[in-house]
Every structure is written in C-alpha cells, then in structure tokens.
N, CA, C and O atoms as CSV, one atom per row, in Angstrom:
chain,resi,resn,atom,element,x,y,z
A,1,MET,N,N,123.753,93.258,100.257
A,1,MET,CA,C,123.437,91.265,100.233
A,1,MET,C,C,121.614,91.936,99.501
A,1,MET,O,O,121.017,92.921,99.935
A,2,PHE,N,N,121.292,91.307,98.716
A,2,PHE,CA,C,119.646,91.802,98.069
A,2,PHE,C,C,119.083,90.594,98.597
A,2,PHE,O,O,119.621,89.487,98.557
A,3,SER,N,N,117.766,90.924,99.183
A,3,SER,CA,C,116.722,89.854,99.081
A,3,SER,C,C,115.901,90.376,98.349
A,3,SER,O,O,115.800,91.454,97.762
A,4,GLU,N,N,114.895,88.816,98.527
A,4,GLU,CA,C,113.605,89.679,97.515
A,4,GLU,C,C,112.884,90.310,97.442
A,4,GLU,O,O,112.272,90.513,96.393
A,5,ALA,N,N,112.579,91.084,98.921
A,5,ALA,CA,C,111.475,91.990,98.307
A,5,ALA,C,C,113.051,93.274,99.743
A,5,ALA,O,O,112.590,94.217,100.386
A,6,GLY,N,N,114.050,93.044,99.812
A,6,GLY,CA,C,114.340,93.910,100.544
A,6,GLY,C,C,116.387,94.148,101.090
A,6,GLY,O,O,117.274,93.372,100.734
A,7,PHE,N,N,116.515,94.917,101.632
A,7,PHE,CA,C,118.070,94.113,102.090
A,7,PHE,C,C,118.374,93.714,102.917
A,7,PHE,O,O,117.786,93.994,103.961
A,8,VAL,N,N,119.416,92.876,102.910
A,8,VAL,CA,C,119.324,92.554,105.000
A,8,VAL,C,C,121.219,92.730,105.069
A,8,VAL,O,O,122.013,91.888,104.653
A,9,CYS,N,N,121.616,94.254,105.807
A,9,CYS,CA,C,122.746,94.866,106.148
A,9,CYS,C,C,123.143,94.433,106.836
A,9,CYS,O,O,122.290,94.262,107.707
A,10,LYS,N,N,124.683,93.781,107.313
A,10,LYS,CA,C,124.656,93.355,108.297
A,10,LYS,C,C,125.575,94.653,109.506
A,10,LYS,O,O,125.946,94.635,110.679
A,11,SER,N,N,125.612,95.704,108.295
A,11,SER,CA,C,126.597,96.902,109.577
A,11,SER,C,C,125.360,98.139,109.334
A,11,SER,O,O,124.363,98.152,108.612
A,12,GLU,N,N,125.876,99.043,110.193
A,12,GLU,CA,C,125.172,100.025,109.869
A,12,GLU,C,C,125.344,101.357,108.645
A,12,GLU,O,O,124.665,102.352,108.391
A,13,ASP,N,N,126.793,100.695,107.997
A,13,ASP,CA,C,127.939,100.884,107.067
A,13,ASP,C,C,126.840,100.670,105.817
A,13,ASP,O,O,126.396,101.529,105.055
A,14,GLU,N,N,126.632,99.631,105.851
A,14,GLU,CA,C,126.053,98.906,104.360
A,14,GLU,C,C,124.446,99.321,104.975
A,14,GLU,O,O,123.890,99.771,103.973
A,15,ILE,N,N,123.754,99.365,105.774
A,15,ILE,CA,C,122.482,100.117,105.835
A,15,ILE,C,C,122.211,101.711,105.050
A,15,ILE,O,O,121.158,102.260,104.725
A,16,VAL,N,N,123.953,102.244,104.892
A,16,VAL,CA,C,123.688,103.488,104.627
A,16,VAL,C,C,123.439,103.124,103.239
A,16,VAL,O,O,122.394,103.120,102.589
A,17,GLU,N,N,124.775,102.783,102.898
A,17,GLU,CA,C,125.344,102.183,101.418
A,17,GLU,C,C,123.738,101.603,100.708
A,17,GLU,O,O,123.677,101.677,99.481
A,18,ARG,N,N,122.728,101.155,101.303
A,18,ARG,CA,C,121.186,100.870,100.482
A,18,ARG,C,C,120.824,101.870,100.756
A,18,ARG,O,O,120.744,102.352,99.626
A,19,ILE,N,N,120.338,103.068,101.777
A,19,ILE,CA,C,119.741,104.310,101.522
A,19,ILE,C,C,119.636,104.545,100.579
A,19,ILE,O,O,118.585,104.446,99.946
A,20,ILE,N,N,120.809,104.980,100.115
A,20,ILE,CA,C,121.722,105.825,99.177
A,20,ILE,C,C,121.206,104.974,97.891
A,20,ILE,O,O,120.317,105.429,97.171
A,21,ASP,N,N,121.654,104.047,97.707
A,21,ASP,CA,C,120.868,103.002,96.423
A,21,ASP,C,C,119.476,103.427,96.129
A,21,ASP,O,O,119.031,104.182,95.264
A,22,LEU,N,N,118.988,102.843,96.936
A,22,LEU,CA,C,117.043,103.271,96.659
A,22,LEU,C,C,117.121,105.023,96.472
A,22,LEU,O,O,116.280,105.257,95.604
A,23,ILE,N,N,117.462,105.731,96.702
A,23,ILE,CA,C,117.330,107.318,96.724
A,23,ILE,C,C,118.137,107.757,95.415
A,23,ILE,O,O,117.883,108.854,94.917
A,24,GLU,N,N,119.019,106.997,94.898
A,24,GLU,CA,C,119.452,106.967,93.689
A,24,GLU,C,C,118.732,106.227,92.755
A,24,GLU,O,O,118.652,106.800,91.668
A,25,ASP,N,N,118.118,105.023,92.825
A,25,ASP,CA,C,118.072,104.119,91.622
A,25,ASP,C,C,116.067,103.701,91.321
A,25,ASP,O,O,115.358,102.702,91.447
A,26,GLU,N,N,115.905,104.877,90.967
A,26,GLU,CA,C,114.655,104.814,90.841
A,26,GLU,C,C,113.673,103.361,90.605
A,26,GLU,O,O,112.684,103.008,91.248
A,27,LYS,N,N,114.432,102.605,89.299
A,27,LYS,CA,C,114.332,100.887,88.817
A,27,LYS,C,C,113.928,100.452,89.872
A,27,LYS,O,O,112.776,100.061,90.060
A,28,LEU,N,N,115.279,100.471,91.115
A,28,LEU,CA,C,115.313,99.710,91.919
A,28,LEU,C,C,114.350,100.137,93.313
A,28,LEU,O,O,113.878,99.274,94.054
A,29,ARG,N,N,114.202,101.239,93.471
A,29,ARG,CA,C,112.721,101.160,94.627
A,29,ARG,C,C,111.376,101.148,93.959
A,29,ARG,O,O,110.524,101.025,94.839
A,30,LYS,N,N,110.851,101.224,92.802
A,30,LYS,CA,C,110.093,100.339,91.909
A,30,LYS,C,C,109.670,98.498,91.942
A,30,LYS,O,O,108.641,97.826,92.006
A,31,GLN,N,N,111.274,98.232,91.848
A,31,GLN,CA,C,110.788,96.647,92.047
A,31,GLN,C,C,110.388,96.390,93.290
A,31,GLN,O,O,109.273,96.138,93.747
A,32,LEU,N,N,111.966,96.534,94.025
A,32,LEU,CA,C,111.552,96.633,95.915
A,32,LEU,C,C,110.173,97.078,96.375
A,32,LEU,O,O,109.994,96.803,97.561
A,33,SER,N,N,109.247,97.623,95.847
A,33,SER,CA,C,108.269,98.121,95.554
A,33,SER,C,C,106.864,97.271,95.821
A,33,SER,O,O,106.029,96.916,96.652
A,34,LEU,N,N,107.428,97.227,93.979
A,34,LEU,CA,C,106.951,95.554,93.692
A,34,LEU,C,C,106.585,94.263,94.052
A,34,LEU,O,O,105.515,93.679,93.874
A,35,LYS,N,N,108.095,93.720,94.831
A,35,LYS,CA,C,108.434,92.388,95.440
A,35,LYS,C,C,107.026,92.463,96.601
A,35,LYS,O,O,105.991,91.802,96.689
A,36,ALA,N,N,107.563,93.541,97.340
A,36,ALA,CA,C,107.293,93.950,98.363
A,36,ALA,C,C,105.614,93.781,98.681
A,36,ALA,O,O,105.200,93.065,99.593
A,37,ARG,N,N,104.722,94.566,97.767
A,37,ARG,CA,C,103.551,94.605,97.763
A,37,ARG,C,C,102.532,93.240,97.473
A,37,ARG,O,O,101.358,93.192,97.839
A,38,MET,N,N,103.049,92.453,96.942
A,38,MET,CA,C,103.484,91.052,95.633
A,38,MET,C,C,103.349,90.293,97.330
A,38,MET,O,O,102.204,90.007,97.681
A,39,LEU,N,N,104.274,90.053,98.120
A,39,LEU,CA,C,104.805,89.382,99.421
A,39,LEU,C,C,103.674,89.652,100.350
A,39,LEU,O,O,102.961,88.725,100.733
A,40,ALA,N,N,103.444,91.095,100.794
A,40,ALA,CA,C,102.202,91.235,101.026
A,40,ALA,C,C,100.869,90.594,101.108
A,40,ALA,O,O,100.167,90.123,102.002
A,41,GLU,N,N,100.771,90.822,99.365
A,41,GLU,CA,C,98.924,90.679,99.689
A,41,GLU,C,C,99.617,89.303,99.424
A,41,GLU,O,O,99.085,88.722,100.370
A,42,LYS,N,N,100.248,88.533,98.964
A,42,LYS,CA,C,99.867,86.525,99.136
A,42,LYS,C,C,100.196,86.203,100.578
A,42,LYS,O,O,100.194,85.012,100.889
A,43,TYR,N,N,100.407,86.884,101.268
A,43,TYR,CA,C,101.008,86.230,102.502
A,43,TYR,C,C,100.020,86.539,103.846
A,43,TYR,O,O,99.657,85.803,104.764
A,44,PHE,N,N,99.743,88.016,103.532
A,44,PHE,CA,C,98.765,88.823,104.358
A,44,PHE,C,C,97.423,89.090,104.260
A,44,PHE,O,O,96.847,89.717,105.149
A,45,ASN,N,N,96.681,88.559,102.974
A,45,ASN,CA,C,95.152,88.944,102.439
A,45,ASN,C,C,94.804,88.606,103.332
A,45,ASN,O,O,95.414,88.162,104.304
A,46,GLU,N,N,93.229,88.837,103.063
A,46,GLU,CA,C,92.831,88.506,104.499
A,46,GLU,C,C,91.898,86.651,104.083
A,46,GLU,O,O,91.296,85.808,104.747
A,47,ASP,N,N,92.138,86.758,103.214
A,47,ASP,CA,C,91.598,84.602,103.312
A,47,ASP,C,C,92.571,83.820,104.011
A,47,ASP,O,O,92.420,82.984,104.901
A,48,VAL,N,N,94.024,84.428,103.206
A,48,VAL,CA,C,95.212,84.179,104.074
A,48,VAL,C,C,95.084,84.143,105.505
A,48,VAL,O,O,95.143,83.061,106.089
A,49,VAL,N,N,94.873,85.498,106.283
A,49,VAL,CA,C,94.980,85.570,107.487
A,49,VAL,C,C,93.802,84.724,108.187
A,49,VAL,O,O,94.133,84.099,109.195
A,50,PHE,N,N,92.911,84.667,107.906
A,50,PHE,CA,C,91.184,84.141,108.296
A,50,PHE,C,C,91.600,82.411,108.212
A,50,PHE,O,O,91.298,81.670,109.148
A,51,GLN,N,N,92.171,82.001,107.235
A,51,GLN,CA,C,92.361,80.342,107.223
A,51,GLN,C,C,93.448,80.158,108.634
A,51,GLN,O,O,93.235,79.175,109.344
A,52,LYS,N,N,94.318,80.874,108.927
A,52,LYS,CA,C,95.109,81.145,109.747
A,52,LYS,C,C,94.404,81.023,111.196
A,52,LYS,O,O,94.845,80.112,111.897
A,53,TYR,N,N,93.657,81.594,111.589
A,53,TYR,CA,C,92.835,81.839,112.586
A,53,TYR,C,C,92.274,80.952,112.758
A,53,TYR,O,O,91.907,80.703,113.906
A,54,VAL,N,N,91.915,79.956,111.530
A,54,VAL,CA,C,90.539,78.879,111.312
A,54,VAL,C,C,91.817,77.635,112.174
A,54,VAL,O,O,91.446,76.749,112.944
A,55,GLU,N,N,93.054,77.849,111.848
A,55,GLU,CA,C,94.045,76.333,112.052
A,55,GLU,C,C,94.460,77.143,113.406
A,55,GLU,O,O,94.592,76.353,114.340
A,56,LEU,N,N,94.635,78.118,113.669
A,56,LEU,CA,C,95.071,78.200,115.254
A,56,LEU,C,C,93.609,77.493,116.403
A,56,LEU,O,O,93.755,76.626,117.265
A,57,TYR,N,N,92.548,78.067,116.104
A,57,TYR,CA,C,91.331,77.966,116.884
A,57,TYR,C,C,90.916,76.430,116.841
A,57,TYR,O,O,90.168,76.001,117.719
A,58,LYS,N,N,91.393,75.589,115.829
A,58,LYS,CA,C,90.897,74.465,115.656
A,58,LYS,C,C,92.003,73.258,116.438
A,58,LYS,O,O,91.816,72.164,116.970
A,59,SER,N,N,93.498,74.317,116.115
A,59,SER,CA,C,94.478,73.342,117.175
A,59,SER,C,C,94.204,73.658,118.564
A,59,SER,O,O,94.184,72.895,119.530
A,60,MET,N,N,94.012,74.819,118.511
A,60,MET,CA,C,93.747,74.965,120.806
A,60,MET,C,C,92.345,74.258,120.841
A,60,MET,O,O,92.411,73.814,121.987
A,61,GLU,N,N,91.248,73.891,120.420
A,61,GLU,CA,C,90.066,72.944,120.409
A,61,GLU,C,C,90.409,71.823,120.871
A,61,GLU,O,O,89.749,71.198,121.701
A,62,GLU,N,N,91.835,71.335,120.216
A,62,GLU,CA,C,92.232,69.806,120.102
A,62,GLU,C,C,93.084,69.708,121.275
A,62,GLU,O,O,93.651,68.619,121.364
A,63,ARG,N,N,93.361,70.638,122.307
A,63,ARG,CA,C,93.968,69.942,123.774
A,63,ARG,C,C,93.456,70.023,124.703
A,63,ARG,O,O,93.931,69.510,125.716
C-alpha cells in the first residue's frame, strides 16, 4: 500500500517488495523523496515547532 510519503507494509515480504520497487524505480524514489520533504517542511519547520512549544507552555501555565 502506498501512502502520501511512503509505504505502509503489513508483512516482512511486503517490505522486501517495496524496497525492490524503490531500487528499481527512480521516478518513485524521487516522488517519495519530494513528498517526504514537503511534509517535513510543513509540519516540522521552525515556525510550526516554535508555535507548538508556545501552545504547550500556555497549556501548562493554565493548570
């Protein structure tokens, strides 16, 4: 099964199959790489992480 930026495998055999797919398919490797980078930039950039810390500190302050 193909997810947005990687594979979700249900067995060891399926993991092996997906690794072989990645070895053999340069276009697939580039596609997954690009999507993974976009997700990382969206959810883990400095602004997002900083805002999450601010929210965490505020929630702790309210306790």
